[in-house]
Backbone as CSV, one residue per row, in Angstrom:
resi,resn,N_x,N_y,N_z,CA_x,CA_y,CA_z,C_x,C_y,C_z
1,MET,18.207,-89.569,32.374,18.380,-88.999,31.081,17.425,-87.848,30.914
2,LEU,16.325,-88.165,30.312,15.359,-87.091,30.209,14.702,-86.905,31.537
3,ILE,13.653,-86.258,31.521,12.987,-85.910,32.756,12.402,-87.185,33.371
4,MET,12.674,-87.383,34.608,12.144,-88.528,35.344,10.940,-88.077,36.110
5,ALA,9.996,-88.930,36.191,8.798,-88.607,36.948,9.128,-88.620,38.420
6,ALA,8.467,-87.790,39.133,8.737,-87.647,40.556,8.282,-88.871,41.328
7,LYS,7.328,-89.618,40.865,6.786,-90.747,41.622,7.488,-92.055,41.275
8,GLY,8.476,-92.050,40.411,9.189,-93.252,40.077,8.615,-93.948,38.863
9,THR,7.777,-93.289,38.094,7.234,-93.878,36.884,8.204,-93.628,35.751
10,PRO,8.209,-94.440,34.753,9.144,-94.222,33.647,8.819,-92.908,32.904
11,PHE,9.826,-92.363,32.276,9.708,-91.045,31.645,8.750,-91.044,30.461
12,TYR,8.630,-92.147,29.734,7.764,-92.210,28.554,6.291,-92.193,28.909
13,LEU,5.984,-92.362,30.191,4.597,-92.260,30.612,4.259,-90.848,31.118
14,ASP,5.234,-90.022,31.220,5.033,-88.659,31.723,4.526,-87.758,30.577
15,PRO,3.426,-87.006,30.784,2.899,-86.131,29.720,3.880,-85.015,29.333
16,THR,4.714,-84.588,30.176,5.675,-83.530,29.859,6.643,-84.010,28.801
17,PHE,7.041,-85.282,28.867,7.930,-85.850,27.878,7.282,-85.794,26.500
18,TRP,6.025,-86.152,26.407,5.332,-86.195,25.116,5.091,-84.792,24.563
19,VAL,4.876,-83.867,25.433,4.737,-82.471,24.963,6.058,-82.012,24.374
20,ALA,7.163,-82.340,25.013,8.485,-81.953,24.517,8.750,-82.616,23.174
21,VAL,8.370,-83.894,23.029,8.571,-84.611,21.773,7.745,-83.950,20.668
22,CYS,6.523,-83.607,20.964,5.645,-82.969,19.957,6.213,-81.620,19.514
23,VAL,6.695,-80.865,20.453,7.272,-79.564,20.104,8.482,-79.759,19.209
24,LEU,9.348,-80.765,19.525,10.530,-81.009,18.702,10.128,-81.489,17.321
25,LEU,9.120,-82.369,17.235,8.647,-82.829,15.929,8.058,-81.668,15.119
26,PHE,7.320,-80.803,15.785,6.729,-79.646,15.108,7.826,-78.745,14.541
27,LEU,8.853,-78.501,15.322,9.970,-77.674,14.858,10.705,-78.359,13.713
28,ALA,10.860,-79.671,13.767,11.527,-80.414,12.698,10.725,-80.312,11.417
29,VAL,9.400,-80.397,11.507,8.545,-80.273,10.318,8.662,-78.864,9.745
30,LEU,8.696,-77.904,10.608,8.833,-76.523,10.132,10.153,-76.327,9.394
31,VAL,11.227,-76.879,9.915,12.529,-76.771,9.255,12.483,-77.507,7.929
32,TRP,11.890,-78.708,7.917,11.833,-79.529,6.715,10.994,-78.851,5.635
33,LYS,9.906,-78.183,5.972,9.026,-77.533,5.007,9.518,-76.119,4.634
34,GLY,10.528,-75.585,5.287,11.075,-74.261,4.956,10.298,-73.125,5.582
35,ALA,9.652,-73.361,6.666,8.865,-72.316,7.321,9.761,-71.187,7.800
36,PHE,10.963,-71.515,8.267,11.855,-70.471,8.739,12.325,-69.585,7.583
37,LYS,12.501,-70.232,6.398,12.840,-69.436,5.222,11.701,-68.488,4.881
38,ALA,10.478,-69.002,4.934,9.306,-68.179,4.626,9.184,-67.053,5.645
39,MET,9.443,-67.383,6.927,9.370,-66.344,7.948,10.468,-65.309,7.719
40,GLY,11.658,-65.767,7.336,12.770,-64.842,7.041,12.434,-63.950,5.857
41,THR,11.865,-64.603,4.826,11.476,-63.840,3.641,10.400,-62.818,3.994
42,ALA,9.421,-63.248,4.785,8.353,-62.335,5.198,8.922,-61.184,6.016
43,LEU,9.862,-61.518,6.911,10.490,-60.464,7.709,11.321,-59.531,6.833
44,ASP,12.036,-60.132,5.844,12.813,-59.294,4.920,11.894,-58.388,4.104
45,ASP,10.774,-58.986,3.624,9.808,-58.174,2.875,9.255,-57.044,3.743
46,ARG,8.964,-57.414,4.984,8.438,-56.395,5.917,9.491,-55.305,6.148
47,ALA,10.762,-55.698,6.299,11.844,-54.731,6.487,11.980,-53.840,5.257
48,ASP,11.880,-54.471,4.054,11.963,-53.681,2.826,10.803,-52.686,2.735
49,LYS,9.609,-53.162,3.118,8.433,-52.288,3.081,8.607,-51.123,4.058
50,ILE,9.102,-51.422,5.243,9.332,-50.370,6.234,10.385,-49.392,5.721
51,LYS,11.460,-49.935,5.107,12.501,-49.070,4.550,11.927,-48.178,3.465
52,ALA,11.078,-48.758,2.599,10.455,-47.958,1.533,9.567,-46.865,2.127
53,GLU,8.828,-47.213,3.181,7.982,-46.209,3.828,8.815,-45.107,4.465
54,LEU,9.946,-45.504,5.062,10.845,-44.503,5.651,11.432,-43.591,4.568
55,ASP,11.825,-44.219,3.441,12.348,-43.416,2.331,11.282,-42.453,1.803
56,GLU,10.054,-42.942,1.683,8.940,-42.100,1.222,8.688,-40.967,2.218
57,ALA,8.735,-41.294,3.493,8.536,-40.270,4.526,9.659,-39.232,4.459
58,ARG,10.889,-39.697,4.259,12.028,-38.782,4.145,11.864,-37.882,2.924
59,ARG,11.440,-38.483,1.799,11.228,-37.711,0.569,10.113,-36.683,0.782
60,LEU,9.033,-37.109,1.428,7.920,-36.189,1.693,8.354,-35.055,2.627
61,ARG,9.193,-35.394,3.639,9.677,-34.364,4.556,10.544,-33.352,3.806
62,GLU,11.448,-33.853,2.939,12.289,-32.946,2.150,11.439,-32.084,1.222
63,GLU,10.418,-32.699,0.636,9.509,-31.960,-0.242,8.762,-30.885,0.552
64,ALA,8.323,-31.253,1.755,7.618,-30.290,2.609,8.548,-29.158,3.024
65,GLN,9.817,-29.491,3.322,10.772,-28.448,3.678,11.031,-27.523,2.493
66,ALA,11.152,-28.107,1.297,11.349,-27.280,0.105,10.129,-26.383,-0.126
67,LEU,8.954,-26.944,0.064,7.720,-26.170,-0.107,7.642,-25.062,0.939
68,LEU,8.020,-25.380,2.171,8.031,-24.373,3.235,9.014,-23.257,2.892
69,ALA,10.201,-23.623,2.428,11.197,-22.617,2.044,10.663,-21.750,0.906
70,SER,9.978,-22.393,-0.045,9.388,-21.649,-1.158,8.343,-20.663,-0.658
71,TYR,7.474,-21.111,0.240,6.453,-20.216,0.791,7.079,-19.084,1.601
72,GLN,8.128,-19.403,2.335,8.803,-18.355,3.100,9.429,-17.324,2.168
73,ARG,10.028,-17.793,1.050,10.581,-16.868,0.052,9.483,-16.001,-0.534
74,LYS,8.364,-16.643,-0.879,7.249,-15.889,-1.454,6.696,-14.882,-0.456
75,GLN,6.632,-15.291,0.808,6.138,-14.372,1.840,7.087,-13.183,1.974
76,LYS,8.388,-13.465,1.960,9.372,-12.380,2.063,9.254,-11.452,0.857
77,GLU,9.114,-12.027,-0.335,8.952,-11.216,-1.536,7.681,-10.370,-1.448
78,ALA,6.605,-10.966,-0.956,5.347,-10.229,-0.814,5.499,-9.088,0.185
79,GLU,6.216,-9.355,1.292,6.442,-8.298,2.278,7.280,-7.176,1.680
80,GLU,8.316,-7.538,0.909,9.145,-6.527,0.259,8.324,-5.732,-0.750
81,GLN,7.478,-6.428,-1.501,6.625,-5.748,-2.475,5.649,-4.810,-1.770
82,ALA,5.075,-5.276,-0.657,4.156,-4.424,0.105,4.889,-3.195,0.638
83,GLU,6.116,-3.391,1.110,6.912,-2.256,1.604,7.186,-1.272,0.467
84,GLY,7.481,-1.806,-0.712,7.697,-0.941,-1.882,6.444,-0.149,-2.227
85,ILE,5.302,-0.818,-2.152,4.036,-0.139,-2.446,3.778,0.965,-1.430
86,VAL,4.061,0.673,-0.157,3.857,1.676,0.891,4.788,2.874,0.661
87,GLN,6.045,2.595,0.339,6.989,3.693,0.086,6.559,4.520,-1.121
88,GLN,6.103,3.847,-2.177,5.644,4.566,-3.369,4.427,5.416,-3.032
89,ALA,3.520,4.859,-2.213,2.329,5.618,-1.810,2.734,6.852,-1.009
90,ARG,3.730,6.695,-0.130,4.214,7.855,0.639,4.790,8.912,-0.294
91,LYS,5.603,8.470,-1.260,6.185,9.428,-2.213,5.083,10.138,-2.994
92,ASP,4.101,9.355,-3.440,2.988,9.947,-4.189,2.219,10.947,-3.339
93,ALA,1.986,10.589,-2.069,1.251,11.488,-1.172,2.044,12.774,-0.937
94,GLU,3.360,12.646,-0.727,4.183,13.835,-0.536,4.180,14.696,-1.789
95,SER,4.274,14.052,-2.944,4.256,14.787,-4.213,2.928,15.521,-4.397
96,MET,1.829,14.809,-4.087,0.510,15.438,-4.228,0.363,16.596,-3.248
97,ALA,0.884,16.434,-2.028,0.792,17.509,-1.042,1.606,18.717,-1.498
98,ALA,2.795,18.484,-2.023,3.627,19.588,-2.511,2.947,20.288,-3.686
99,ARG,2.374,19.500,-4.594,1.677,20.075,-5.745,0.464,20.891,-5.273
100,SER,-0.264,20.360,-4.297,-1.436,21.072,-3.770,-1.017,22.382,-3.109
101,ARG,0.079,22.333,-2.340,0.565,23.566,-1.711,0.947,24.590,-2.767
102,ALA,1.637,24.145,-3.823,2.050,25.065,-4.887,0.827,25.661,-5.587
103,GLU,-0.173,24.807,-5.870,-1.391,25.302,-6.524,-2.127,26.292,-5.633
104,LEU,-2.197,26.008,-4.326,-2.861,26.904,-3.390,-2.134,28.241,-3.333
105,LYS,-0.810,28.202,-3.269,-0.028,29.443,-3.243,-0.268,30.237,-4.524
106,GLU,-0.294,29.541,-5.655,-0.531,30.210,-6.936,-1.912,30.862,-6.953
107,ARG,-2.926,30.140,-6.469,-4.287,30.703,-6.421,-4.336,31.925,-5.508
108,LEU,-3.711,31.803,-4.333,-3.708,32.929,-3.397,-2.994,34.139,-3.995
109,ASP,-1.866,33.900,-4.665,-1.151,35.004,-5.314,-2.012,35.642,-6.404
110,ARG,-2.703,34.782,-7.186,-3.551,35.289,-8.258,-4.705,36.126,-7.686
111,ARG,-5.316,35.620,-6.611,-6.433,36.354,-5.986,-5.941,37.655,-5.362
112,ALA,-4.752,37.627,-4.776,-4.196,38.857,-4.210,-3.956,39.876,-5.320
113,ALA,-3.432,39.406,-6.453,-3.196,40.307,-7.588,-4.520,40.865,-8.110
114,GLN,-5.555,39.996,-8.178,-6.869,40.467,-8.627,-7.428,41.492,-7.655
115,ALA,-7.270,41.221,-6.355,-7.763,42.160,-5.349,-7.024,43.492,-5.458
116,GLU,-5.702,43.425,-5.631,-4.928,44.661,-5.786,-5.360,45.421,-7.036
117,ALA,-5.630,44.676,-8.125,-6.084,45.332,-9.366,-7.446,45.985,-9.151
118,LYS,-8.345,45.294,-8.443,-9.663,45.870,-8.161,-9.527,47.115,-7.291
119,ILE,-8.632,47.040,-6.298,-8.405,48.187,-5.422,-7.856,49.358,-6.226
120,ALA,-6.887,49.082,-7.103,-6.300,50.147,-7.930,-7.357,50.757,-8.850
121,THR,-8.211,49.891,-9.420,-9.280,50.387,-10.304,-10.256,51.245,-9.510
122,ALA,-10.649,50.746,-8.341,-11.580,51.506,-7.508,-10.948,52.825,-7.075
123,GLU,-9.657,52.758,-6.753,-8.951,53.980,-6.349,-8.913,54.976,-7.499
124,ALA,-8.590,54.498,-8.710,-8.538,55.386,-9.880,-9.917,55.953,-10.178
125,GLN,-10.943,55.113,-10.052,-12.316,55.573,-10.308,-12.725,56.614,-9.269
126,ALA,-12.395,56.361,-7.994,-12.729,57.319,-6.940,-11.991,58.633,-7.168
127,LEU,-10.725,58.539,-7.554,-9.935,59.741,-7.836,-10.526,60.507,-9.009
128,ALA,-10.963,59.805,-10.047,-11.583,60.458,-11.210,-12.885,61.125,-10.800
129,GLU,-13.667,60.413,-9.939,-14.926,61.009,-9.484,-14.662,62.268,-8.649
130,VAL,-13.646,62.207,-7.788,-13.299,63.382,-6.965,-12.849,64.535,-7.860
131,ARG,-12.033,64.228,-8.857,-11.568,65.278,-9.778,-12.748,65.878,-10.543
132,ALA,-13.646,64.979,-11.000,-14.814,65.476,-11.754,-15.674,66.355,-10.870
133,LYS,-15.885,65.915,-9.623,-16.687,66.690,-8.684,-16.009,68.029,-8.391
134,ALA,-14.679,67.993,-8.208,-13.932,69.229,-7.948,-14.011,70.152,-9.148
135,ALA,-13.911,69.574,-10.327,-14.005,70.398,-11.541,-15.395,71.002,-11.652
136,ASP,-16.429,70.190,-11.351,-17.804,70.712,-11.402,-17.980,71.847,-10.394
137,LEU,-17.470,71.636,-9.193,-17.568,72.678,-8.168,-16.799,73.933,-8.583
138,ALA,-15.615,73.742,-9.171,-14.812,74.875,-9.610,-15.523,75.625,-10.722
139,VAL,-16.111,74.871,-11.637,-16.841,75.515,-12.742,-18.048,76.264,-12.193
140,SER,-18.738,75.601,-11.254,-19.920,76.232,-10.665,-19.533,77.506,-9.911
141,ALA,-18.447,77.404,-9.130,-17.985,78.578,-8.372,-17.526,79.671,-9.321
142,ALA,-16.824,79.294,-10.374,-16.350,80.301,-11.345,-17.526,80.947,-12.048
143,GLU,-18.515,80.149,-12.350,-19.709,80.664,-13.019,-20.418,81.693,-12.130
144,ASP,-20.540,81.314,-10.833,-21.178,82.245,-9.890,-20.384,83.551,-9.798
145,LEU,-19.080,83.461,-9.731,-18.232,84.656,-9.654,-18.357,85.493,-10.904
146,MET,-18.398,84.840,-11.994,-18.444,85.560,-13.262,-19.791,86.270,-13.424
147,LYS,-20.809,85.624,-12.978,-22.131,86.248,-13.095,-22.190,87.518,-12.244
148,LYS,-21.545,87.453,-11.126,-21.597,88.583,-10.226,-20.641,89.695,-10.659
149,ASN,-19.462,89.415,-11.163,-18.429,90.417,-11.394,-18.241,90.791,-12.859
150,ILE,-18.663,90.023,-13.772,-18.330,90.263,-15.173,-19.550,90.833,-15.896
151,GLY,-19.241,91.668,-16.789,-20.311,92.276,-17.574,-20.542,91.488,-18.847
152,ALA,-21.464,92.025,-19.716,-21.875,91.320,-20.926,-20.752,91.257,-21.936
153,GLY,-19.929,92.259,-22.030,-18.837,92.284,-23.009,-17.766,91.293,-22.642
154,GLU,-17.516,91.195,-21.435,-16.473,90.278,-20.993,-16.952,88.828,-21.139
155,HIS,-18.257,88.627,-21.071,-18.804,87.254,-21.218,-18.432,86.658,-22.556
156,SER,-18.622,87.386,-23.592,-18.368,86.833,-24.917,-16.892,86.551,-25.115
157,SER,-15.992,87.379,-24.589,-14.558,87.122,-24.755,-14.138,85.897,-23.928
158,LEU,-14.697,85.752,-22.734,-14.394,84.576,-21.911,-14.899,83.307,-22.584
159,ILE,-16.053,83.367,-23.199,-16.608,82.182,-23.883,-15.704,81.793,-25.026
160,LYS,-15.223,82.770,-25.782,-14.328,82.478,-26.902,-13.021,81.868,-26.399
161,GLU,-12.467,82.390,-25.339,-11.227,81.850,-24.758,-11.453,80.424,-24.230
162,GLY,-12.614,80.224,-23.582,-12.928,78.888,-23.053,-13.057,77.857,-24.151
163,ILE,-13.726,78.273,-25.261,-13.888,77.348,-26.393,-12.526,77.044,-27.003
164,ALA,-11.665,78.014,-27.116,-10.332,77.810,-27.678,-9.501,76.913,-26.734
165,GLY,-9.657,77.142,-25.424,-8.920,76.325,-24.441,-9.416,74.866,-24.447
166,MET,-10.707,74.712,-24.656,-11.250,73.351,-24.720,-10.718,72.623,-25.938
167,GLY,-10.640,73.315,-27.001,-10.117,72.672,-28.222,-8.687,72.210,-28.021
168,LYS,-7.867,73.030,-27.373,-6.476,72.654,-27.095,-6.433,71.501,-26.085
169,ALA,-7.299,71.532,-25.073,-7.304,70.483,-24.047,-7.770,69.150,-24.598
170,LEU,-8.706,69.191,-25.531,-9.230,67.938,-26.092,-8.265,67.293,-27.071
171,ASN,-7.420,68.085,-27.666,-6.481,67.523,-28.637,-5.344,66.927,-27.950
């Protein structure tokens, strides 16, 4: 029936038989006290806890993905804004350069006009000085000629004519 001893002794004297009986009694007590139910409940609780942790991990992963997407959007917006700032700076720099060129051209034109005006003034002044010098020389030469060739009577008539001519010239 059950395990027979190898030496021909009855089975109830064999220690293996008693170990088997004890194990069966232990299992029977566990069934009677509901240990398997408690183990099932503990395993179910553990499964529920693991499921809750998995759900929490899934929720955290989705939250992290949403946060990552948000940061990527913000980064893209920041890059676009930076590009806009760079483009605006380029436009401003080009505008300032064009304005500076226009102002420089205006200054150069103004200085050229001033230089031309100074040249014209100097030219007119030099021409007036040359005319005055020529007139002085002509008067001096005429005076010398008159002193040599004209007599006393002719002097007074020339003086009267000169005074009359000056009056007409000054008016």
